[in-house]
C-alpha positions, 0 to 999 in steps of 0.5 A, spaced: 916 275 591 915 268 594 917 263 589 914 256 589 919 251 586 916 244 584 920 238 583 922 231 586 923 231 594 929 226 594 934 228 588 938 234 586 936 233 578 934 239 574 931 242 580 938 243 583 939 248 577 934 252 579 935 252 587 942 254 586 940 261 583 935 262 588 940 260 594 945 265 591 940 271 591 938 269 598 931 269 594 924 267 598 922 261 596 919 254 598 921 247 595 914 245 595 915 237 595 920 238 601 915 242 605 910 239 610 905 244 608 905 242 601 908 236 599 907 232 593 900 232 591 902 240 590 906 238 584 901 233 581 895 238 582 899 242 577 900 236 572 893 234 572 889 240 572 886 241 565 884 248 566 891 250 566 892 255 560 900 253 560 900 246 563 907 243 565 910 237 562 914 235 568 917 238 574 921 242 575 916 248 574 916 255 578 910 259 580 911 266 581 905 269 583 900 268 578 905 265 573 907 258 572 914 257 568 916 250 566 923 247 563 929 249 567 932 253 562 926 257 561 925 258 569 932 261 569 931 265 563 925 268 567 928 268 574 935 271 572 933 278 571 929 278 577 935 275 581 940 280 578 944 274 575 944 276 568 946 283 565 941 287 562 943 287 555 939 283 550 945 280 547 948 278 554 941 275 556 941 271 549 948 268 550 947 266 557 941 262 555 945 259 550 950 257 555 944 254 559 942 250 553 948 247 552 949 245 559 942 242 558 944 238 552 950 236 557 946 234 562 942 229 558 948 226 556 951 225 563 944 221 564 944 217 558 951 214 560 947 210 565 940 209 562 942 209 554 936 205 553 931 209 557 929 211 564 923 206 564 928 200 565 932 199 571 940 200 570 941 193 571 937 191 565 941 195 561 948 194 563 952 192 557 949 198 553 951 203 559 958 200 559 959 202 552 955 209 552 959 211 559 966 209 555 964 214 549 961 219 554 968 219 558 973 219 552 969 223 547 963 227 550 966 229 556 972 232 554 968 236 548 963 239 553 969 241 558 973 244 552 968 248 550 967 251 557 974 252 558 975 256 551 969 260 553 973 262 560 979 263 556 976 268 551 973 272 557 979 272 561 975 275 568 974 268 571 966 267 570 963 265 563 961 272 562 968 275 564 968 279 570 960 279 571 957 273 575 951 269 572 947 263 573 951 260 567 956 260 572 952 256 577 950 251 572 957 249 570 959 249 578 953 244 578 955 240 572 962 239 575 960 237 582 955 232 579 960 229 574 965 228 580 960 224 584 958 220 578 965 219 574 971 221 580 976 217 576 975 220 569 974 227 572 981 226 576 984 224 570 981 230 566 981 236 570 988 238 570 986 240 562 981 245 564 984 249 570 979 255 568 973 251 569 976 247 576 977 254 578 970 257 577 967 251 580 971 253 587 970 260 586 962 258 586 963 254 592 966 259 596 960 264 595 957 266 602 950 264 600 952 258 596 957 255 601 952 256 607 947 252 602 952 246 601 953 245 608 945 245 610 940 240 610 937 244 604 942 241 599 940 234 597 946 229 597 948 226 590 945 219 590 943 213 586 936 216 584 938 222 580 941 224 574 948 223 576 949 216 579 956 213 581 957 206 578 964 204 579 964 199 573 962 205 568 968 210 571 973 207 567 
């Protein structure tokens, strides 16, 4: 099956959590907004189509045949069994989904470090609030999330979040650490020695052949100041 991924063409954002499993599995997919044969109107037609039975609120969403799936964690829950990135047991699938929902919470907090008032306002309009929020994020929330995943890895003792079984949750943790290194390099340099298992997982994911090829390709959008992870030196204390 050829999958169609609908997301913004110039940022990694939430769409990257879907791109990574597709790339790791060598799946046949189109990144619609970046494909000259489709383009952004392809996204808008789904967002504005009143005839859709299950309309998406916003990208990312994925079209698989006649099925249209929205929300990152929901897309991953759909894709993972088809890509071989989750075990067959229901308990394991629920556990990976739980981990992914925790990543989703973490991602929101990373975004809100630079946009604590709201996305409709420019960063420059909320600098004082951002400084306060980012200081709390790096001092309190970031260690809490990293510590949680470190404990999971320590309990499983296999190198992956499911022990010896690789899953899409490992790709999501990889992306979180990569994004946080871009947004908060000083904070991450200070914190990473405390979380060696998570750091090792990030390196192991980066060295997977298809992921390594993807990271070196033009398909991987560079981190920038328009995405969820943004680097403002004054917030990285």
